TINU-403750 format. One record per residue (C-alpha): residue number from 1; residue in three letters; x negated, y negated, z. Coordinates in nm, 2 decimals, decimal comma. Layout:
% TINU-403750
(site NUM ALA (X Y Z))
...
***
This chain:
% TINU-403750
(site 1 MET (-12,39 -19,78 -1,54))
(site 2 SER (-12,39 -19,96 -1,92))
(site 3 PRO (-12,34 -20,26 -2,07))
(site 4 THR (-11,98 -20,15 -2,20))
(site 5 GLU (-11,88 -19,99 -1,83))
(site 6 THR (-11,63 -20,15 -1,60))
(site 7 ALA (-11,67 -20,04 -1,21))
(site 8 PRO (-11,33 -19,95 -1,08))
(site 9 THR (-11,20 -20,17 -0,84))
(site 10 SER (-11,27 -20,09 -0,45))
(site 11 ILE (-11,01 -20,03 -0,22))
(site 12 ARG (-11,00 -20,30 -0,04))
(site 13 SER (-11,36 -20,36 0,13))
(site 14 GLY (-11,44 -20,01 0,10))
(site 15 ILE (-11,65 -19,80 0,31))
(site 16 LYS (-11,95 -19,92 0,45))
(site 17 ASN (-12,23 -19,67 0,40))
(site 18 LEU (-12,03 -19,45 0,20))
(site 19 ARG (-12,32 -19,26 0,06))
(site 20 TRP (-12,40 -19,14 0,50))
(site 21 TRP (-12,09 -19,02 0,50))
(site 22 ILE (-12,12 -18,86 0,18))
(site 23 ALA (-12,40 -18,66 0,33))
(site 24 GLY (-12,20 -18,61 0,62))
(site 25 LEU (-11,95 -18,42 0,40))
(site 26 LEU (-12,24 -18,24 0,22))
(site 27 ALA (-12,34 -18,08 0,59))
(site 28 ILE (-11,98 -17,97 0,65))
(site 29 ALA (-12,00 -17,75 0,33))
(site 30 THR (-12,32 -17,68 0,40))
(site 31 ALA (-12,22 -17,54 0,79))
(site 32 LEU (-11,91 -17,39 0,60))
(site 33 ASN (-12,17 -17,21 0,35))
(site 34 TYR (-12,37 -17,08 0,64))
(site 35 LEU (-12,08 -17,00 0,86))
(site 36 ASP (-11,91 -16,78 0,60))
(site 37 ARG (-12,25 -16,59 0,51))
(site 38 GLN (-12,34 -16,54 0,89))
(site 39 SER (-11,96 -16,36 0,95))
(site 40 PHE (-12,09 -16,01 0,84))
(site 41 PRO (-12,43 -16,02 0,98))
(site 42 VAL (-12,30 -16,12 1,36))
(site 43 VAL (-11,98 -15,89 1,33))
(site 44 VAL (-12,16 -15,59 1,20))
(site 45 GLY (-12,18 -15,37 1,49))
(site 46 GLU (-11,80 -15,43 1,57))
(site 47 ILE (-11,78 -15,31 1,16))
(site 48 LYS (-11,97 -15,00 1,21))
(site 49 LYS (-11,75 -14,87 1,42))
(site 50 GLU (-11,48 -14,86 1,16))
(site 51 ILE (-11,71 -14,86 0,83))
(site 52 PRO (-12,04 -14,65 0,91))
(site 53 LEU (-12,40 -14,80 0,77))
(site 54 SER (-12,72 -14,74 0,79))
(site 55 ASN (-13,03 -14,95 0,82))
(site 56 GLU (-13,07 -14,91 0,44))
(site 57 GLN (-12,72 -14,97 0,35))
(site 58 TYR (-12,72 -15,27 0,58))
(site 59 ALA (-13,01 -15,41 0,37))
(site 60 ASP (-12,86 -15,30 0,04))
(site 61 LEU (-12,55 -15,49 0,15))
(site 62 THR (-12,79 -15,83 0,19))
(site 63 SER (-12,97 -15,81 -0,11))
(site 64 LEU (-12,66 -15,76 -0,29))
(site 65 PHE (-12,56 -16,09 -0,11))
(site 66 LEU (-12,88 -16,26 -0,23))
(site 67 LEU (-12,89 -16,09 -0,59))
(site 68 ALA (-12,55 -16,28 -0,65))
(site 69 TYR (-12,68 -16,58 -0,45))
(site 70 ALA (-12,98 -16,60 -0,73))
(site 71 ILE (-12,77 -16,58 -1,01))
(site 72 MET (-12,55 -16,86 -0,95))
(site 73 TYR (-12,78 -17,04 -0,77))
(site 74 ALA (-13,00 -17,07 -1,11))
(site 75 GLY (-12,68 -17,07 -1,33))
(site 76 GLY (-12,46 -17,29 -1,09))
(site 77 GLY (-12,74 -17,59 -1,09))
(site 78 ARG (-12,67 -17,59 -1,49))
(site 79 ILE (-12,32 -17,54 -1,42))
(site 80 LEU (-12,31 -17,87 -1,19))
(site 81 ASP (-12,51 -18,08 -1,45))
(site 82 TRP (-12,23 -17,97 -1,72))
(site 83 VAL (-11,88 -18,03 -1,56))
(site 84 GLY (-12,04 -18,27 -1,27))
(site 85 THR (-12,10 -18,28 -0,88))
(site 86 ARG (-11,75 -18,33 -0,81))
(site 87 LEU (-11,57 -18,05 -0,99))
(site 88 GLY (-11,86 -17,83 -0,99))
(site 89 TYR (-11,88 -17,81 -0,60))
(site 90 ALA (-11,51 -17,79 -0,55))
(site 91 ILE (-11,46 -17,47 -0,80))
(site 92 MET (-11,80 -17,34 -0,56))
(site 93 ILE (-11,62 -17,36 -0,26))
(site 94 VAL (-11,30 -17,26 -0,33))
(site 95 TRP (-11,47 -16,92 -0,48))
(site 96 TRP (-11,66 -16,85 -0,21))
(site 97 SER (-11,40 -16,89 0,06))
(site 98 ALA (-11,15 -16,68 -0,13))
(site 99 ALA (-11,46 -16,43 -0,13))
(site 100 ASN (-11,51 -16,42 0,23))
(site 101 PHE (-11,16 -16,40 0,31))
(site 102 MET (-11,13 -16,09 0,12))
(site 103 LEU (-11,39 -15,93 0,32))
(site 104 GLY (-11,12 -15,92 0,59))
(site 105 THR (-10,93 -15,68 0,40))
(site 106 VAL (-11,16 -15,40 0,33))
(site 107 ASN (-11,20 -15,04 0,47))
(site 108 SER (-11,54 -14,89 0,25))
(site 109 VAL (-11,91 -14,99 0,19))
(site 110 PHE (-11,82 -15,06 -0,17))
(site 111 GLY (-11,53 -15,29 -0,07))
(site 112 LEU (-11,83 -15,47 0,16))
(site 113 GLY (-12,03 -15,47 -0,16))
(site 114 LEU (-11,79 -15,61 -0,34))
(site 115 PHE (-11,68 -15,91 -0,20))
(site 116 ARG (-12,05 -15,99 -0,03))
(site 117 PHE (-12,13 -16,01 -0,39))
(site 118 LEU (-11,87 -16,25 -0,52))
(site 119 LEU (-11,93 -16,44 -0,18))
(site 120 GLY (-12,28 -16,49 -0,31))
(site 121 LEU (-12,18 -16,61 -0,63))
(site 122 GLY (-11,99 -16,88 -0,50))
(site 123 GLU (-12,23 -17,00 -0,27))
(site 124 GLY (-12,53 -17,00 -0,46))
(site 125 GLY (-12,42 -17,33 -0,63))
(site 126 GLY (-12,41 -17,50 -0,27))
(site 127 PHE (-12,76 -17,63 -0,26))
(site 128 PRO (-12,76 -17,72 -0,61))
(site 129 GLY (-12,45 -17,90 -0,57))
(site 130 SER (-12,59 -18,07 -0,28))
(site 131 GLY (-12,94 -18,21 -0,42))
(site 132 LYS (-12,76 -18,33 -0,71))
(site 133 ALA (-12,52 -18,53 -0,49))
(site 134 VAL (-12,81 -18,67 -0,32))
(site 135 ALA (-12,99 -18,77 -0,64))
(site 136 GLU (-12,71 -18,97 -0,72))
(site 137 TRP (-12,63 -19,17 -0,38))
(site 138 PHE (-12,98 -19,16 -0,23))
(site 139 PRO (-13,29 -19,36 -0,37))
(site 140 ALA (-13,66 -19,21 -0,28))
(site 141 LYS (-13,70 -19,37 0,07))
(site 142 GLU (-13,38 -19,22 0,19))
(site 143 ARG (-13,38 -18,90 0,02))
(site 144 SER (-13,55 -18,64 0,24))
(site 145 LEU (-13,33 -18,80 0,54))
(site 146 ALA (-13,00 -18,72 0,34))
(site 147 PHE (-13,13 -18,43 0,28))
(site 148 GLY (-13,24 -18,37 0,64))
(site 149 ILE (-12,89 -18,43 0,72))
(site 150 PHE (-12,66 -18,16 0,50))
(site 151 ASN (-12,94 -17,95 0,59))
(site 152 THR (-12,88 -17,93 0,92))
(site 153 GLY (-12,54 -17,81 0,85))
(site 154 SER (-12,72 -17,46 0,75))
(site 155 SER (-12,80 -17,43 1,16))
(site 156 VAL (-12,52 -17,62 1,26))
(site 157 GLY (-12,31 -17,33 1,09))
(site 158 ALA (-12,55 -17,07 1,22))
(site 159 VAL (-12,53 -17,19 1,56))
(site 160 ILE (-12,15 -17,22 1,58))
(site 161 ALA (-12,14 -16,84 1,40))
(site 162 PRO (-12,22 -16,62 1,67))
(site 163 PRO (-12,02 -16,72 1,99))
(site 164 LEU (-11,73 -16,80 1,78))
(site 165 MET (-11,72 -16,49 1,61))
(site 166 ALA (-11,77 -16,28 1,90))
(site 167 TRP (-11,47 -16,50 2,05))
(site 168 ILE (-11,24 -16,40 1,75))
(site 169 VAL (-11,37 -16,03 1,79))
(site 170 SER (-11,29 -16,04 2,16))
(site 171 GLU (-10,95 -16,17 2,09))
(site 172 LEU (-10,80 -16,08 1,75))
(site 173 GLY (-11,04 -15,79 1,60))
(site 174 TRP (-11,34 -15,85 1,34))
(site 175 ARG (-11,10 -15,89 1,05))
(site 176 TRP (-10,99 -16,19 1,15))
(site 177 VAL (-11,32 -16,36 1,17))
(site 178 PHE (-11,31 -16,37 0,77))
(site 179 PHE (-10,97 -16,46 0,77))
(site 180 ILE (-11,03 -16,76 0,98))
(site 181 THR (-11,37 -16,91 0,84))
(site 182 GLY (-11,24 -16,82 0,49))
(site 183 SER (-10,98 -17,04 0,53))
(site 184 VAL (-11,14 -17,38 0,62))
(site 185 GLY (-11,31 -17,43 0,28))
(site 186 PHE (-11,01 -17,49 0,11))
(site 187 VAL (-10,93 -17,77 0,31))
(site 188 TRP (-11,29 -17,94 0,25))
(site 189 ALA (-11,23 -17,90 -0,11))
(site 190 PHE (-10,95 -18,10 -0,12))
(site 191 ILE (-11,10 -18,40 0,05))
(site 192 TRP (-11,39 -18,36 -0,18))
(site 193 LEU (-11,23 -18,40 -0,45))
(site 194 LYS (-11,04 -18,71 -0,28))
(site 195 LEU (-11,34 -18,85 -0,19))
(site 196 TYR (-11,62 -18,76 -0,42))
(site 197 GLN (-11,75 -19,02 -0,74))
(site 198 PRO (-12,07 -19,09 -0,83))
(site 199 PRO (-12,13 -19,47 -0,71))
(site 200 ASN (-12,07 -19,65 -1,06))
(site 201 ARG (-11,70 -19,50 -1,07))
(site 202 ASN (-11,62 -19,41 -0,71))
(site 203 ARG (-11,31 -19,64 -0,60))
(site 204 PHE (-11,42 -19,64 -0,21))
(site 205 ILE (-11,76 -19,74 -0,22))
(site 206 THR (-11,84 -20,13 -0,14))
(site 207 GLU (-11,96 -20,38 -0,41))
(site 208 GLU (-12,29 -20,40 -0,20))
(site 209 GLU (-12,33 -20,07 -0,18))
(site 210 ARG (-12,27 -20,02 -0,56))
(site 211 GLU (-12,56 -20,26 -0,61))
(site 212 TYR (-12,81 -20,16 -0,38))
(site 213 ILE (-12,77 -19,79 -0,52))
(site 214 SER (-12,81 -19,93 -0,88))
(site 215 ARG (-13,11 -20,15 -0,81))
(site 216 SER (-13,24 -19,87 -0,58))
(site 217 LEU (-13,25 -19,58 -0,85))
(site 218 ASP (-13,51 -19,57 -1,09))
(site 219 ALA (-13,38 -19,71 -1,41))
(site 220 SER (-13,55 -19,42 -1,58))
(site 221 THR (-13,37 -19,15 -1,37))
(site 222 GLN (-13,04 -19,31 -1,43))
(site 223 ALA (-13,07 -19,32 -1,81))
(site 224 ALA (-13,26 -18,96 -1,84))
(site 225 LYS (-13,08 -18,72 -2,04))
(site 226 PRO (-13,07 -18,36 -1,98))
(site 227 ILE (-13,35 -18,13 -2,15))
(site 228 PRO (-13,30 -17,78 -2,28))
(site 229 TRP (-13,30 -17,53 -2,02))
(site 230 LEU (-13,61 -17,29 -2,09))
(site 231 ARG (-13,83 -17,64 -2,09))
(site 232 LEU (-13,81 -17,66 -1,75))
(site 233 PHE (-14,05 -17,38 -1,73))
(site 234 THR (-14,29 -17,59 -1,91))
(site 235 TYR (-14,35 -17,79 -1,58))
(site 236 ARG (-14,64 -17,69 -1,37))
(site 237 GLN (-14,46 -17,83 -1,07))
(site 238 VAL (-14,14 -17,60 -1,17))
(site 239 TRP (-14,35 -17,29 -1,15))
(site 240 GLY (-14,52 -17,36 -0,87))
(site 241 LEU (-14,24 -17,44 -0,62))
(site 242 MET (-14,05 -17,11 -0,73))
(site 243 ALA (-14,35 -16,95 -0,60))
(site 244 VAL (-14,34 -17,15 -0,29))
(site 245 LYS (-13,91 -17,09 -0,27))
(site 246 PHE (-13,99 -16,73 -0,35))
(site 247 LEU (-14,22 -16,67 -0,03))
(site 248 THR (-14,08 -16,89 0,24))
(site 249 ASP (-13,70 -16,86 0,14))
(site 250 SER (-13,72 -16,49 0,21))
(site 251 ILE (-13,82 -16,59 0,57))
(site 252 TRP (-13,52 -16,76 0,64))
(site 253 TYR (-13,30 -16,49 0,50))
(site 254 PHE (-13,46 -16,27 0,67))
(site 255 TYR (-13,41 -16,45 1,01))
(site 256 ILE (-13,04 -16,56 0,98))
(site 257 PHE (-12,96 -16,17 0,82))
(site 258 TRP (-13,18 -15,97 1,04))
(site 259 LEU (-13,17 -16,14 1,36))
(site 260 PRO (-12,89 -16,07 1,47))
(site 261 LYS (-12,90 -15,71 1,40))
(site 262 TYR (-13,25 -15,70 1,59))
(site 263 LEU (-13,11 -15,84 1,92))
(site 264 GLY (-12,89 -15,56 1,88))
(site 265 ASP (-13,08 -15,27 1,77))
(site 266 VAL (-13,41 -15,35 1,95))
(site 267 ARG (-13,32 -15,59 2,23))
(site 268 GLY (-13,00 -15,38 2,30))
(site 269 LEU (-12,74 -15,70 2,33))
(site 270 ASN (-12,40 -15,63 2,29))
(site 271 ILE (-12,16 -15,83 2,08))
(site 272 LYS (-12,07 -16,12 2,34))
(site 273 GLU (-12,46 -16,14 2,46))
(site 274 ILE (-12,55 -16,19 2,11))
(site 275 GLY (-12,29 -16,50 2,08))
(site 276 TYR (-12,49 -16,57 2,39))
(site 277 PHE (-12,82 -16,56 2,25))
(site 278 ALA (-12,80 -16,58 1,87))
(site 279 TRP (-12,75 -16,95 1,85))
(site 280 ILE (-13,03 -17,10 2,00))
(site 281 PRO (-13,28 -17,03 1,75))
(site 282 PHE (-13,04 -17,24 1,51))
(site 283 ALA (-12,94 -17,54 1,73))
(site 284 PHE (-13,34 -17,55 1,71))
(site 285 ALA (-13,32 -17,51 1,35))
(site 286 GLY (-13,10 -17,80 1,30))
(site 287 LEU (-13,30 -18,03 1,50))
(site 288 GLY (-13,61 -17,88 1,29))
(site 289 SER (-13,41 -18,02 0,99))
(site 290 LEU (-13,32 -18,36 1,14))
(site 291 SER (-13,69 -18,42 1,26))
(site 292 GLY (-13,83 -18,34 0,92))
(site 293 GLY (-13,64 -18,51 0,72))
(site 294 TRP (-13,69 -18,84 0,97))
(site 295 LEU (-14,05 -18,80 0,99))
(site 296 SER (-14,11 -18,82 0,62))
(site 297 THR (-13,85 -19,13 0,55))
(site 298 PHE (-14,05 -19,25 0,85))
(site 299 LEU (-14,36 -19,23 0,71))
(site 300 ILE (-14,25 -19,39 0,42))
(site 301 ARG (-14,08 -19,67 0,54))
(site 302 ARG (-14,43 -19,75 0,75))
(site 303 GLY (-14,62 -19,78 0,39))
(site 304 VAL (-14,70 -19,41 0,31))
(site 305 THR (-14,68 -19,30 0,00))
(site 306 LEU (-14,45 -19,05 -0,11))
(site 307 ASP (-14,71 -18,82 -0,17))
(site 308 ALA (-14,89 -18,84 0,17))
(site 309 SER (-14,55 -18,88 0,37))
(site 310 ARG (-14,42 -18,51 0,22))
(site 311 LYS (-14,74 -18,34 0,26))
(site 312 ILE (-14,81 -18,46 0,61))
(site 313 ALA (-14,44 -18,32 0,72))
(site 314 ILE (-14,48 -17,98 0,50))
(site 315 GLY (-14,81 -17,94 0,66))
(site 316 ILE (-14,72 -17,97 1,04))
(site 317 SER (-14,43 -17,73 0,95))
(site 318 ALA (-14,64 -17,46 0,81))
(site 319 SER (-14,93 -17,50 1,10))
(site 320 LEU (-14,61 -17,36 1,32))
(site 321 MET (-14,46 -17,08 1,17))
(site 322 PRO (-14,77 -16,78 1,31))
(site 323 VAL (-14,55 -16,84 1,64))
(site 324 SER (-14,35 -16,55 1,44))
(site 325 LEU (-14,64 -16,33 1,53))
(site 326 LEU (-14,52 -16,30 1,90))
(site 327 ILE (-14,19 -16,22 1,85))
(site 328 THR (-14,20 -15,86 1,91))
(site 329 GLN (-14,45 -15,81 2,17))
(site 330 SER (-14,23 -16,08 2,41))
(site 331 PRO (-14,00 -16,02 2,66))
(site 332 LEU (-13,61 -16,13 2,55))
(site 333 SER (-13,65 -16,49 2,70))
(site 334 PHE (-14,01 -16,57 2,54))
(site 335 ALA (-13,90 -16,39 2,23))
(site 336 ILE (-13,56 -16,63 2,22))
(site 337 ILE (-13,83 -16,93 2,24))
(site 338 PHE (-14,06 -16,79 1,97))
(site 339 PHE (-13,75 -16,75 1,72))
(site 340 SER (-13,65 -17,09 1,82))
(site 341 ALA (-13,97 -17,27 1,73))
(site 342 ALA (-13,98 -17,09 1,39))
(site 343 LEU (-13,66 -17,15 1,29))
(site 344 PHE (-13,78 -17,52 1,38))
(site 345 ALA (-14,07 -17,52 1,18))
(site 346 HIS (-13,84 -17,35 0,88))
(site 347 GLN (-13,62 -17,64 0,82))
(site 348 PHE (-13,86 -17,88 0,90))
(site 349 TRP (-14,04 -17,76 0,61))
(site 350 SER (-13,67 -17,72 0,41))
(site 351 ALA (-13,57 -18,09 0,47))
(site 352 ASN (-13,91 -18,21 0,28))
(site 353 VAL (-13,95 -17,91 0,04))
(site 354 GLN (-13,60 -17,95 -0,08))
(site 355 THR (-13,65 -18,28 -0,18))
(site 356 LEU (-13,93 -18,23 -0,40))
(site 357 PRO (-13,70 -18,21 -0,72))
(site 358 ALA (-13,53 -18,50 -0,67))
(site 359 ASP (-13,89 -18,70 -0,62))
(site 360 ILE (-14,03 -18,55 -0,91))
(site 361 PHE (-13,73 -18,50 -1,15))
(site 362 PRO (-13,47 -18,72 -1,29))
(site 363 ALA (-13,12 -18,68 -1,14))
(site 364 ARG (-12,97 -18,48 -1,44))
(site 365 MET (-13,20 -18,27 -1,40))
(site 366 VAL (-13,21 -18,21 -1,05))
(site 367 GLY (-12,92 -17,96 -1,07))
(site 368 SER (-13,08 -17,76 -1,31))
(site 369 VAL (-13,42 -17,74 -1,13))
(site 370 GLU (-13,27 -17,72 -0,80))
(site 371 GLY (-13,08 -17,38 -0,91))
(site 372 LEU (-13,40 -17,24 -1,03))
(site 373 LEU (-13,56 -17,27 -0,72))
(site 374 GLY (-13,27 -17,14 -0,53))
(site 375 CYS (-13,32 -16,88 -0,77))
(site 376 ALA (-13,64 -16,76 -0,74))
(site 377 GLY (-13,59 -16,81 -0,35))
(site 378 SER (-13,29 -16,60 -0,30))
(site 379 PHE (-13,51 -16,30 -0,52))
(site 380 GLY (-13,78 -16,33 -0,30))
(site 381 GLY (-13,49 -16,30 0,01))
(site 382 MET (-13,37 -16,01 -0,20))
(site 383 LEU (-13,67 -15,84 -0,27))
(site 384 PHE (-13,79 -15,91 0,12))
(site 385 GLY (-13,50 -15,75 0,26))
(site 386 PHE (-13,51 -15,44 0,05))
(site 387 LEU (-13,88 -15,41 0,18))
(site 388 VAL (-13,75 -15,47 0,53))
(site 389 GLY (-13,47 -15,20 0,51))
(site 390 LYS (-13,77 -14,92 0,41))
(site 391 MET (-13,96 -15,05 0,68))
(site 392 ILE (-13,75 -15,08 1,00))
(site 393 ASP (-13,71 -14,67 1,06))
(site 394 PRO (-14,09 -14,58 1,02))
(site 395 TYR (-14,25 -14,89 1,12))
(site 396 GLY (-14,02 -15,10 1,33))
(site 397 TYR (-13,99 -15,48 1,28))
(site 398 ALA (-14,37 -15,55 1,37))
(site 399 PRO (-14,48 -15,61 0,95))
(site 400 ALA (-14,20 -15,79 0,90))
(site 401 PHE (-14,25 -16,08 1,15))
(site 402 ILE (-14,63 -16,05 1,08))
(site 403 MET (-14,51 -16,16 0,70))
(site 404 ALA (-14,30 -16,45 0,84))
(site 405 GLY (-14,58 -16,59 1,00))
(site 406 ILE (-14,85 -16,61 0,73))
(site 407 PHE (-14,57 -16,68 0,42))
(site 408 HIS (-14,55 -17,05 0,49))
(site 409 PRO (-14,92 -17,13 0,52))
(site 410 ILE (-14,97 -16,95 0,18))
(site 411 GLY (-14,68 -17,16 0,04))
(site 412 PHE (-14,84 -17,47 0,18))
(site 413 ILE (-15,15 -17,40 -0,01))
(site 414 LEU (-14,97 -17,33 -0,37))
(site 415 ILE (-14,83 -17,72 -0,34))
(site 416 LEU (-15,15 -17,83 -0,27))
(site 417 THR (-15,24 -17,66 -0,58))
(site 418 THR (-15,00 -17,64 -0,81))
(site 419 VAL (-14,76 -17,90 -0,77))
(site 420 ARG (-15,06 -18,14 -0,65))
(site 421 ARG (-14,90 -18,49 -0,68))
(site 422 ILE (-14,57 -18,55 -0,56))
(site 423 GLN (-14,45 -18,83 -0,80))
(site 424 PRO (-14,21 -18,86 -1,07))
(site 425 ALA (-14,29 -18,65 -1,36))
(site 426 THR (-14,32 -18,77 -1,72))
(site 427 VAL (-14,04 -18,60 -1,91))
***
């Protein structure tokens, strides 16, 4: 805050530890993000009874979502840097909630494709918005835990989706899945607009917390001005992290979009049985997100450098991902265990990799950098989805799970060789 600015008066004494309430609100938005995107994969078996879909068409629809997601992940980050976190995030969630609601009205593959594309456009701004909010509210020593908290929302949404949607389908039919889940985001947007402002302008914050955040955030981070978007590509850290996200996010998208379908097609489960089993791996994913964020924060508080703490956590998660190789040859109970271990490891990984743009770049650049990384990850997911759609009929799921086991270790090597030392970059 510049000397000429006057901080607004906090309401009474303010809300204590408001930054953690903000992190919780971001976690809810992330849960809604994943609840909405999971609606289609969970109920696709019921949709196929009215709208026939082949494996390739399903792959095309998931890839269409990811194409839109990639476009807005990059553009959305820039929009958030332009209009601000508060208004930008509200626009994104209202957009994607409306698109998800409209999926309940369709009667053709074209309609599914249209509204899945529009859903992807809105949801693409979610993670850049959350990353930007964390950069505005949290110093480096708390940042990975804050990322872990909001990233846990992805697992919460995915955990809730299978049993909730199985119940809605059995009681009301598959269309009501979209009507109900699509409506909740409007409520969140109202709360967000009421509560959120940056720390120096927020009227709900205590003066003690405002001063703590102001002291803790690096002065150069607070004062940094945006740089031209194309100049971001001059940083090797950006290229390295884009390559990492291209590889490893493709595996996450494979799991969230194809796990329910795999359980139905290969393991022969119906919608109720999918609801019974499919939430378990995502519950472990949430635990992985919290654990990954906690470990890095714990190490920093014990005097381990930022660079070492992030790399230790990332390395541990990469070493766990090869359990994916065991899934296709295991009985159902063990397959669920290996699914759970793989999703735990990925979210442990993600809670730390997601913090790297905020660790390396100033806050006013974070939205744009996060956008580029998410764009790369979404394109990776889109291309991997196309590949899976082509492979399943002739070769089954085994080749996809082999790649799921090796991409994270390759990504860790890329971090060591391209990002190198995790520290603030000279901008």
